[in-house]
N, C-alpha and C positions, 0 to 999 in steps of 0.2 A: 411586568407587574405580576405579583404573586396572586393566584386566584384560589380563594378558600373554597368556593363552590366546586371547583374542578377537583379538589382533593376529596371532598365528600362524595362526588360522583365516582372517583377512582376507587374509594373504599367499597362502595356498593358493587361496582363491576368486579372488583377483586374477590369479594365474597361469593358472587354468582359463579365466577371462574373456578373457585375451589370446589363448589358443589358439583359443577359439571365434570371436573377431573375425577372427583370421588365416585362417579358412576362406574368408572373402570378401575381406578387404582385404590386398593384397600390399604388403609393405614398410610405409613410413610409420609405423614403430614409435614414433619419438619423438613424432609428432603424436598418435597414439592414446594414448600414455602421458600426455601433457599434458592431453588432453580428459578422461581418466579421473581424473587428479589433481584437475582443477577440479570434476568431479562429486562426488567423495568429500570435497572441501573445502567443497562447497556454493556454488561460484562459477559465473560464466558465462564464456564464451570468445568471442573474435572471431577468426575464421579468415580469413587473408589469402592468397589464391592465385588464379591465373588459372583460367578456366573449363576444365572437362574433367578435373579432378584427383580426381574421385569424392568430393567433399565430402558431397553428399547421401547417397550410398551408405554412406559411412563413418558418418555420424550415424545413419542408419536401422539399420545393422548393430549399432552400439553400443547403440541403444535396444532392439533385439530381444534381444541378449545380456543386457541388464540387466532384461528383463521389464517395460519401461516403455512407456507410450503415446507415440507420436511423431506430430507434425504439422509439415508444411512450409508456410511462408508465403512466397510469391513477392512481394517488395516492388517496387512499381511507382509511378510519379509520381502516379497517380490513386487510390492506395489511401487509404481513410479510416480513422480510428481505429475506427469501428463495424465495419469489415470484419475487424478482428482481435480486437476485444474481444467483439463480439456486440451485439445490439440488442433492444429491446422491440417486440413486435408485438401487435396486437389479435387475440385468438382468437375462435372462433365465439360464445362467451358474452359478448363485448365486455369481456373482462378483459385487462389487459396481461400478456403472458407473455414472459419473457426467453429468447431463443435464444442459446445460448453460441457464441462465435466460436472460431476455431482456437487461440487462446491457451490454452484450457483443455486442456492435455495436460502430461505430465511433462517431455518434451523437445521444445523448439521449435527448428526450423531457420529462422532469419530470413534468407532468401536475398537477398543484395545489399541490405543494410539502408540503404546510402547512396543508393539509387535513389528513396527515398520522402521526402516533405517532413517537416520537423521536427515537425509536429503529430502525425503518425502514429508517428514514431520515439519521441516522448515517451510515447505511450500504451504502447508496449512496455516502455520503460525504467521506467515506474511499476510495471508488473507484475514486472519483474526485481528491483526494489528492495524492494517491499512484499510480494511473493508474494500480491497481491490486486489486484482491479480495481474501479473505481467506475463504474457505468453508471446513468444517470438517478437519481442519488441513492442507489442501493442498492450495498452493499459485498459483493463476492463473493470468498471465499477460493479460492486456487488449490491444487490437491492437491500434496502433497509426495511425493518430491523434485521440485523445479522447476528446470529448467536451460535456459538459452537459449544456442544456438550461432548467432552471426550471421556471415555471410560478407560479404567486401568484395572486389571485383575491383580489383586495383591498377593495371590497364592503362587501362581505359576510364573516364575521369573526366568526360567531357562530359555535361552534364545531370544531374549527381549532387549530393547534399546531404551533404557530409562530416559525420561526427558531431562535434559540439563536444567540446572537451577534457573538460568536466565530465561529459559522457555517456560518453565513452570510459573514464573512470575507473571506471564501474560494472562494466566487464568485468574479471574477475580476470586472465585471460590474453589476450594477443594472440599467436596462433600463426601462424608463417609456413609455408605449405605449398609445397613445391618439387616440381619434376618428378621422376618416379621415375628410378632408374638404368637403364642399358640392360637388364641382366638382369631387373630388376623389371618393366620395360615389356614384355619378351618374355613373361614369366609372366602379366601382365595380359591381353595379347592372346590367349594360349592359353586362359586360363580363362574369358574372356568371349565367345569366338566358337564355343564348343561347345554341346551341348544339355544339359549337366549343370548343375544348380542346387544350390549348397551350402545345406544347411538349418542355420540358426542356432538353437540352443536357448537358452531363457531360464534363466539360472543364478541370478538374484536375484529377490526380490520388492521392491516399493516400500518396504515396512516394513523389510526387511533393509538396504536402502541408507541409509535414515534412521538406523537403529541404528549403521551403520558411520560415518556422518557425525558422530554424537555421540561415538563411540569416538575418532575422530581429534581432536576438540576436547578430550578428556580426557587426551591424551598430554602428559606434562610437558615443559617446555622450560627448559633452564638460563638463568639471567639473562644470562650472557655472550653467548649466541646471540641473545637478544632485542635486546640492546644492539648486537650486530654488525649485525643487520637494520636497526634504526632508524638507526644511523650510516651504513650504506650508502645508505639513502634520503635522509638529510640531505645526503650528498655530491653528490646530483644537483641541489641547489638552488644556482644560481650566486651568490646573495647570502649564502651560508653561509660561515663562516670555514673549514670543513672542505673546501669544494669545491676540486677540483684546477684547475690552469691550463686543462686541456682542457675542463672543464665551464664555467669562467668565460668561455672564448673562444667556445664553440660552442653553449651552451644558453641559451634564453630563460627557460624555466620548468622546474622539477624536479617530482618526484613528491610527492604529499601523504601524509597519515597512513594513508589507506586502503591504500597500497602496503605500508607496514610491517606492517599487519594481515594482508594477503594473503600476504606473504613468509613469515610465521610459520605461517599455516594450511597453505599449500602445502608448506612444508618438513616439517611434521608428516606430511602424507600421503606425501610423497616418502620420508621415513624409514620409515614403516609398510610401504609396498609392498616395501621392501628388507629387511624383517624387523627393523628397529631400533626400540627402545622409546623413543627420544628423539632429536630432530633435532640435528645439529651444523652447523658453519659450511658444510661441503661441501653439505649438503642445501639451505641457503639459496642458495648459489651456483648449484646445479643448476636452480633455478626462477626465478632473478633475471631472466634475459633476457626470458622471456615475460611476467613481471609488470611490468617497468619500461619495456619498449620503446615502449609506447603512451602512457606517462605523461611521457616526456621530450620536451619541445618544443624542437626545434633552431632555430637562427636562420639567416638567409640565408647567413652565412659558412660554416656547416656544409654547407648544400646546395651552395654553390659549390665547396667543396673536397672534396665527396663523403665527408664524415665520417658514418659510420652510427651509429645508436643503439646497435647491438651493440658497436661499438668503444668508445663512451663508457662503456657498462655494464661491459665487461671491465676498463676502467681503475679501476673502483671496487673491484675485488677486491684 
């Protein structure tokens, strides 16, 4: 049964959460919103931004405010799957004992995921999809909620292993992180060059977050909104009759059914944080860019003519 009171409670706790995060993170409100929407929708995010934009600090602060365990994994070319999953060792009694790797936390920051070979990327992606890992034939469940935030540096691409499209599809959101404004940067410098350290309080428990994730899933969605989301995703496929000339000219591959599912889930969360008891088409549009931008594969013509994914997505509205 859908609980209206619980949605109102969620809105209040969400506002308090934003204030708590703002003690440390200056600006970047839209980025924080999108990360939180993906957490409460039960999805993972890919953060794309140049170094030095406080990605690690942001994730750490969000984890503290949510009262969750946080681990950071620095991805490097020599990182092995066992380095993140854990491995079995012989203890003093000559029994095999499993030592858990850093993947066993509620929030994982996978820093520069495109720096590591596909074998190690695949180990992380199994954990993302299954919420469990298999080591030496034993199955280990990961504690919920489980959320992976991976970062990619868009500048330095030498010696990297770009994520294949099928693996990119596992991420609910691709979030572009931009430079702060002049005023925000002044505030950042002031707050980080003094001797005062802001204390972030935990406002949630892991169980509360899981309850709110279930609440989001119980939010009813009108059929016309579901049809709107599915038709929007269908329009990204160049071989579809509904595709526009822009898509047919500049897109090689469009988004799959997972994009439609994510659009509705994220639209539910977007509606809930704004105190609405059911999402409409505006909520779908509000989350569409972050959900579709990494699922639309442009062709060489789009690259040559500097046609962005965001321009293609806007044309779908």
